[in-house]
N, C-alpha and C positions, 0 to 999 in steps of 0.2 A: 865241281863246285860243293858237292855233298861231302867229298873227302877233305876239302879245305875247312868247312865248318867243323866236321867230326874231330880233325887234328887241333884245330883251334880251340874247341871246347874242352878237349883232354889236357891241353897244355896251358890254357889261361882260364878256364873256368867259366868259359862262355856258354850261354844257352839262350833258347828263345824262352821270354817270360809269357806269362798268362794272357798278355796284352797282344801278342805277336811281334813284339819288337826285340832287338837284342838286348841282352842284359848280362850283367855280372852276377855270378852267384853270390847270394847274400853273406854267407859264411867268410868268403874270400874277401869281400869289401870289408866285412867288420874287422878282419885282422890286418888290413892294410898292406896288401901285397902290391905296393906301388909299382914295381918293375913290370910285374904282370899286366897291370892295368894299362901301363904306358905303352907296353907292346901290343896290346889288344887294340887299344884305340888307333895305333900307327897302322897295323895290319888292316883292320876293317876299313879305314879311309883310304888307305892305298890301294887296295883291291876293289872297293866298292865305294867310290867317291860320293855316290847320292844316297847312300843308305842312312836311315834315321837311327841313331844310337840313344838309347833310353837306358839309364842306369837305374831306374826306379821299377822293379818288377813287383813291389808291393810285399817282397819277402820280409823286409826288415820292419814292416808294421808301423809303429808309432816310435820307434827308436832309430830314426835315420841320422840324427845328429848332424844335420847340415849347418854350415857356418851362418851365424846370424847376420842378417841385414841392418839391424837397428843399431846405428853407430853409437848411440847414446848409452844404450843398454851394453853393448859389447865393452865399451870402455869402463863402465861400472863393474862388470864381472871380472875384467882383466885386473883392475885394481884389487878387487876383493880375493881373488884366486890365482896367486902367482905360483904358489906351490901346492902340494897335497901331502899331508902327514898323516899316516895310518900305520898303527902298531900291530894290529892283529894279524896272526900268521895262519889262520885256520883257512881251510878250503873256501869258506864263505868269504872270508878277508881277501883272498886271491882273487875272487870274483869281483867283489867291490873295488879292488885296487884296479884291475883290468878296465872295469866299466867306467870309473870316473876318469881314468886317464885318457882312454880312448874317446869318451864321450866329450869330456872338456875341452881336450886338445881339438877335436874336430869342430865344435860348437863355437870356440874362442879363436880358432884360426891360428893358434900357436901352441907349441909344446909346453905341457904342464909338468914340471919335475915331480917325482914321487919320491917320498923320504918316509923312512921308518922312525926317524926321529930327525931333529934338526931345526931348520927354520920353521918359525912360527907366525912371524909378522907377514900379513898379506897371504896367510895360507888358509887352505880348507883343512881343518882338524877333524879327523873322523875317529870314534873311539867309544869304549864303554869304560865305567869306572874300573873295571878289572884290568884292562890292558892299556890303560892311558892315565898316567898321573895328572895330566892337565885337565882331563874330563873329570877326574875325581874331585879335583878342586872346585869344579864348578857346581858341586852338589847342592850349594845354597840356592842357585838360581834354577836348576834343572830338576823338575818334578820326577825324578827316578821312579818313585815309589807308584805313580800313576801310569807309567808308561807300560808296565808288564814286560812280557817276553818280546812282542812284536812291535810295541809303539816305538816312536822317535822324536826327537827334538831337533828343531834347526834354528840357529840364532846367529845374529852377528855380534862380536865381541872386539873389544880394543885389545890388542896383543902387541906389546912394545910400541904403543902410541899409533898403531896402525889397525884399521878395521879388518877383521878376518871373519870367515864363516865357520860355525861349528855344527858337526852332526853328532849327536850324542844318543845312545840307547843302552839297554841292559844286556843285549845280546847282539851277536854278529848278524843275526837274521834281522833285528830291528835296524841295525846300520845299513843292511842291504836295501831295506824299504825306504830308509831315509835317503840314500843315495840316489835311488831312482827317483824319489820325489824332488830332490834338488835339480836333478837333470830335467825334470818336468817343468820346473819353475823357470830355468833358463830357457828351454825350448820355447816356452809361451812368453818369454820375455817379461817375466814378473820381477820387479824390483827386490833386491836382497837387502836394501838399506834399512837398518832397525826392525829386521824380521825377527819375529818371536813366535814361533810355530809349534805346537804340540800336537802331534797326531798318533792315535791309536785305533784299532779296528773296533767297531761297534759290533761285530758278529764274530764268534770264535771260529767256527769251521766255515771256510768259504771255498767251496769245491767246484770243479767242473765235472759233470757227468758225462761221459763218453760212451755213445750207443755203439760201440766198435765191436765187430764179430772177429772171431779168430781166423776167420778165412780171408780176412783183409777188407770185407765190405763194412760199410757203415748204415745202420737202420736210421732212416730220416736224416742221412748226410747228404748234403749237396755240394761238397767241395773235394771230390775225388774220394781216394780209398782211404783206409786207416793209416795213421801215422806210424802204427806199430808193425814192424816187420818181424813177424813171430818166426818166420822160416830162417832168418839171419841171426836173431838173439840165441843165446846170450854171447856168441863169439863176436859178432860184428855189432857195434853199436853206432847207429847213424848219427851224424853231427846234428841233425835236426832236433833230436831229442832234447839236447842242452838249450838249443834255441827256443824250443816250446817252453822249457822250464823258466828260461830267462824272461820271456815275454809274460808269462803267469806271475812271477815274481815282482814285475815291474808295475803291476796293478794290484799287488797285494793278495793274490790268491795263494792258499796254502795246503791245498789237497786236490787230488784227481782221481776219479773213478774210472779206471782205463778200459773197462769193458761193458758190454751191453746189459741192460737190466733184464733182458731176456736170455738169461745167462746159460752158456755152454758150460757143464759141469767139469769139462776137461781142463778150465783155467786153474783148478785146485790140484791137478796132477804135478808131480815132482818136476817133470820136465817143462812146465810152464811156470811153476814157481821160480825156477831158477832164471828163466827169461824176465819175470816181473822183478825179480830181485835186481837185475842189472839195470833195469829202468829206475828202480827206486834208489840206487847208488848215484844215478845222474841227477835226479831230482833233489835229493837230500840237502846238497849246500844250497839250494835255492828255498829252502823252507818248505818244500812241498812233499807231503805224504801221500804215499799210494793206497787207495782202497780198492776193493774188489767187489763186484756184482757176484751174487752166488745163486746157485740153483738149489732150492730147498731139498730136492730129491737126490742130492750128491751122494749121501752114504748107500743109497740102494746100488746094488750089482747091476752092471749092464745086461746081464743074462736074464733078468726078470721083465725087460721090457725092451721094445724096439724103438720106443718114442723118446728121442733125445730130451725133450723137456720133462719127461716123467723118469727117465732113467738117470743113473749117475755114475760114479767111479769107485763106489765102495763094495763092501762084501755082504750087505745086510739086505733083507727083503722087505724093509719098512724105513720111512723117513718120519715116523710118529714121534713128536718131540718129547713125549712123556715115557718112552721106552728107554731104558738105562743104556742100552747098547748104542742107541742113537745118540744120546748125550755124550757117552764116552767117545765116539766116532769123532764128533765135532771138537771135543777137547784136544784129542789128539792131534787132528787136523789144524787146529789154531796154534797149538805148539809148535808144529813143523813150519808153518807159515813164519812165525816170529824167529826161528831160526835162521830163515833166510832174509827177513826184513825185520829187524829190530824195532823199526819205528812204524810198522804197519799201522794204518788208520783204523780199519775195520771192514765190515760188510755192509753192503747196499742190497736189499732184498725186495724183489718183486714176487709176491705170493698170492696165490688164489686169485689171480687176474689174468684175464686173456688166455687161459689155457695153462699158464704157469702153475707148478704145484705148490702146495702150501699146507699149513697145519689142518686147514678145515677139511682136508681130504681124509682126515683121521678123526673127525669130530671134535677137533681142538680149536682153540681161538687164536686170534692174531697175537695176543699177548704170551700165549704158551709158546709159539714158534719164536717170536722176538727174544723172549727171556732166556731160553735155552741157549741161543747163541750169545746173548750179552753176558751170561754167566761163564762161557767158555773164554770170552774176550776180555773179561774184566781184570784178570791178573796181570795182564799186559798193557792195559790203558786203552784198549780198543773200544769201539762203538759200533751199535747195530743201528742202520738207518732203514726203517722198516716202511715202505711206501705205502701210502692210504689210496692209491689209485686203483679202486675196486668198484666194480658196478654190477653185482650179481642181480639179475632180473627177479629173483625171488625175494629179495629184500624190500623193494618197492617198485611201483610201476614207474616213477620218475627217476631217470638215471642221476639227476643233479642231487637227489637226496640220499643216495646209498652210502656214500662214504661217511657221512656224519653218522647214519643210523648204525653202521657197523664199528665206528671207532670211538664216538663219544660215551657209550656205556663202558668202555674200557678205561677210561681216564683214571689214572692212579694205580693201574695194575701193571704197568710196565717197569721193568728194571731201570735204575737210575741212568744206565749208560746206553739207553735206547732212546733214538729219535724216530718220531712219527713224520714222515716226509709227505707233504701234501702240495699239490699243484696250486698255483694262484687261483685258480678258479674251480668250480665243481664239475665241469665237464672234461675239457682237454686242450688246454692252450690255444683256445679260440682267439681271434682278433680283438675280441672284448668279451669279458665275463665279470659278473659280480664276484667278489671275493669268496672263496671257499668257506662256508660257514664253520667248518671245523676250527678255524683260526678264532680263538677266544673262548671257544667251548671245551677245551682241554686243559684248564690251568695246571694240572698236576703232570702233564707230559710234555716234555719239550717238543715243540714242532718246527721242522725245518722246513723252509719255504722253497719249492722247487719252481724255477721259472725255465723258459725255453728260450736259448739263443738262437739255435738253429731254427729256421723260420718254416716249421713244418705247415702251418696253416697261413702263413703271410708271404706266399709267393717264393718259397724255398730261397735259393742264391741268385734269383733272378730279378726280384722286385726290391727296390731300394726302400726299406723300412726302418727307419731308426727306432729302436725299442725302448730307449731310455723313458721317452714320455708314458709309454704304456707301464713301465715297471714302477715310476714314479706315482702314477694313478693308484696302483695297488698299494704301495707303501702308504699312501696318504688316505687310504679308505678307512673311514671310522667304523669300527665294528660295534661301538657302545657296549663292549663286553663288560667294562667296568664303568659305564657312564661315558659322557662325551670326552673325546681325546684318546679313546682306545684303538689307535690306528693298527694297521697291520704290521707297521714298522715297530711299534712298541712291543707287540707280540713276539715277531721273530727276533728281535735284538735282547728279549728277555726283561726288559723293564717293567713291563705290565704285570707279568706273572712271577717274576723273580726265577726264571729258569736258571738251573745250575750250568747248563751248557745251551749255546745257541748256534744256529747253522742256516746256511743258505746254499743252494746248489743250482747251477745253471747247466741245462743240457747242451753240450758243446756244438759249436757250428764249424768245427775245425777239420781239416782233411789234408790230403796229399797235393792239393793244388799249389802251385808256386806262390800263391798270394794267400794261402792258408785257408780262406774262407770262401772261395769261389767267386764272391762278388766284393770288390774292393771296399765298398761302404759297410759290408757286413762286419769287416774288422772293427768299426765302431761300436758294434753290439758287444763283441768280445771285450772291448776295452771297457765300455759303459757298464757291463756286469761287474767287472772287477772293482772299478771305482765305487760303485754303488754298494757292493757287498763290503767294502772297507768302511764307506760313509755314506749312508742312505739319505742324509740331509743335502747331499751336493744336488744342484739342479740339473736338469737334463740339458739345459743351454750351457751351462758351465762346462759340462763334460764334452758336450759336441764341440764347442769352441777350442778346448784342449785339443781334442783329437785332430782337428782341422789344422791347427797350427803345427802339430807334430808330425802330420801325416801328409799333408798338401802344401800348405804355405801359410805365412803369416800376415799378408797384405789384409787390412782392415776391410776392404771392399770384398775381396774374396771370402773372408771369414763370415762376414755378416750375411752374404748371399746364401753360402752354403748352410750356415746354422739355419737360417729361415726355411730353407728347402728341407732340411732334415727333421726339423721340430714338427713341421705338420705332415710328415710322410705316413706316420702311422694312423692318423685319423682319416687321411685320405684312403689308405688301405681298408680300413672298416668301411668307409662310405661306399667305396666300389665293390667291397665283397658282402658284407653282412652288416647293414646300417641298423639302428634303432633297437638292438638287441637281438637280431636274427643270429643264429649260429648253426654250425655243422651242417652246411648245405653244399660242401665240396665233393669233388670225386671221391668215391668211397676208398679206392686203393692209394691213389698217389696223393690225395689232399692237396691238389694244387688248383685245378679249375673247377668251374661250378657245375653241380649237379642237382639242382633242387627237386628234381622228379624222381630222384633214386628212392627206390622202395624195395625191399626184400622181406622174407620171413623173420629174420632177426630184427625185430622192431626197433630195438634203441640204437642201432648203427644206421638208419635211414634218415634221409634228409626230411622225408614228410613226416617223421616222429617228432621232429624238433620245430618245424616251422608251422604246421597244423593249418596250412592255408585251406580255406573253403569259402563258399559264396558269401558267408557272412563276415569274415574277416582273416587275421593273420596273427601267429604268435602262440605261444605255449602258454596255458593258464596255469601258472604256479601260485596264484592267489589262494587266500583261505576258501575260496569257493571252488578251486581246481584241485591240484595236488598238494598245496599248502606247503610248498617249499619255502615261502616266506617266514613260515613259522619256525624255522632253523636259525633265523637271525634274531638279535637282541632289540628290544623295544628302545628307542622309537624308530629305529632303522625298520624293523619288522612292519610297522604300521604304514611307514612311508611307502615301502616297497608293494605293499598289499593294495594300496589304493590307486585306482586308475588315473585318477587325478594328480596324485603326489607322487608316483613313481617316476623317478628321473628318466627322461625320454631315451637316453643312451641305452637303458635297460628294459624299455617298454614291452617290447616283443618277446623278451626273456621271461617276463613274469606275468603278462596277460595275453589274452586272445581279444585282439582290438578290431572293432568294426572298420571297415574300409572307409566309412564316413566319419569316423571318429575326428573331432576338431583337435589339432595340435596345438602347442602354445605359440607357434607362428600364426595360427588362424587358417592354415592349410588343413586340408583332409589328409588321413593316413596315407593314402595313394599318392597324393600330390607330394607329400613330405618324403615318402620313400623314394618317389621318382627323382625328387630333387637331390636327396643325398646321393644316389648312384651318379648323377650326373655331375655333381661337386667333386665326386672322388676322381672320376676320369678327367675333369678339368684340372685338378691339382697335379696330375702325372703330366699333362700338357705344360703346365706352368714349370715344373720341375726340368722338363726338356729344354724349355726356353731359357731357364736360368742357368742351365749347365751349359748350354752352347755360347752364352755370354761370356764364359770364362775360358774359353779355348785357348787363348794366348796366355793364361795365366797358370795353366794346369800342365804338368807333364803329358807329353803327347800320347804315350802310351796308356796312361790312367784315363785320360780324356776319351779316347777312343773305346776302351773297355767299358767305362761307365756309359757312355752314350749308346752303345749297342744294347747294353742291358735296359736302358730306359726305353729305347725304342720297343723292346719286346714287353716291357711293363705296360707301356701304353696299349699294345695290342690285346694282351691279357686283361686289362682293366675294361676295356670295351666289351670284351666278350662276357665278363662277369656282369656288367650292367645290363647288356642286353638280353642275355640268357635269362638272367632272374627277373627282370621286368616283363619279359615276353611271356614266362612261365606264370607269374603271379597274375598278369592280366587276364588269364584264362579264368581265374576264379572271381576277379572283380567284375568281369564282363562290362 
């Protein structure tokens, strides 16, 4: 039997998917090997008549392109799109041609002819003013000057007395984004009659940050090993690299940092640059630029130290950014990189943080280190992304204050092509934090927002936690930096401080698992990050509905139930893990389960350091009578957070040490409210299981079983969180 399956897999592309059911390899399905598919189905059912065959492994993500069931919409689309006319001959143009023909033919259930010129009535016309005379003639109605390089325009026009669809842009990359968006509109059964849609990204740099190591492991990765097969590159290029680029382009991402911020200096060696260049060649037609995390000690010779984090690949005995030889080393290294990768994006740098080397090792500042690298990259158009994730204990007793104290005095000292990249909150990707006070406090320095897609503190790839509601909460957080309406979104997209460049990064949740993300629903977080990076005004509900229709099914009952389940999942996670502003009380090493009693000599990495539970109450006093972290925010937010009676209860224990008997807004005591929140969180997981169970007949069998198993484990974990924390805190409340 094993021999049968092995031969079948080799010849037909068969494999067991991540849900334990038979599946067809995604790339084989995508390129339509009909004969192989037919033979596979025949053989499987002939030899195993009782086997369940699932064609959905999750590999194709939100680009499944299943034939539409809505007959009215189907007829509308078939009338509007009977042909495809596209004239561009670039590599990107070839990708657009293939994507549209394969996608539309599958969605509409009929072959859609492709033309380089010719029929235009009832056609989808795709082009730029430079490669299409027809598009050029539409310059009176298409706002080309507004679209930039990446924006696109979709409209219906009368051509030869017949309604047709137009996708127009200033570049082939814009056309690619527009093509994916048109397919999204059709997948979600949106009417195209009289459509007039202009779309362009609100943020320039939209990046994934991979914490992938050169040995194939992924730090804080929960979906298998790294995608990058360094031992095979550059000779062998895995087909999955292009599928990865395609997925990112479909949601508007335009850059990827392919290695861990705790960088191995070896990534800058010639042998690895050749490998990185091969990845860049694959990504380029999809509009994706490659960035690298670098180790600040790279210029140092290996012989001077045995510590990888402190040693490098160079021939120097120092990495002091003010030493001329060090500056020259980086200039030559940057020049070498651009010889391999002409469109290289730049460097991401973690320096003087968690043992990583940096300019402070030599008595220099963050600006000194960042500017040295920025000047080396500037002639080639590269940028430096300097992470603000620092928490030196000597700076302040309160870890939440340290990044602000280190970086705000440097505002205006960074070179123009330097980003300071700050996490959304002042601690570390907790289930809920107030916004990092750096945002709004550095008007002269472009700040890149760092979000975490991989659920390091939110149940890894086991818990169903839809992150878009969390990210919307941050985007809409009002900093009052320039009065009311100074939202985090307005800072990140540059409208508040008129930043010359803007950026957002998401720590990727992608790995080698067949479904990419470990948990099927974790795909929604990858998707949501891309959609919000392109347009942060989209609602979490709209994004969820899109993803469900594209990934699971379009039945209204199914969409409504799953959307409701997803929207409340993040708040439930907060409730059963760290309600009312509690934070950082998880297991020290794995960041998965609860460990509220954790304490050790390094005081700011311990749970007791953050929750401060005692017989009097619970919470970290960061008010003006405590550490005064509230003083880092702008008025009137500062005063609101500072007052026990005015602080939003979702941040209460973040900013205040509160009596167990404190009366909450509900009229309950703090203890009773805390207990209720923990129980509400676990109850919501029960409700998710009930909702999901009701959809068994409407969801692919493999997906249903996979998600159900995850939910069962999430239920067990939520109960452990609830009982562990309440039993621990009860010791103090007595």
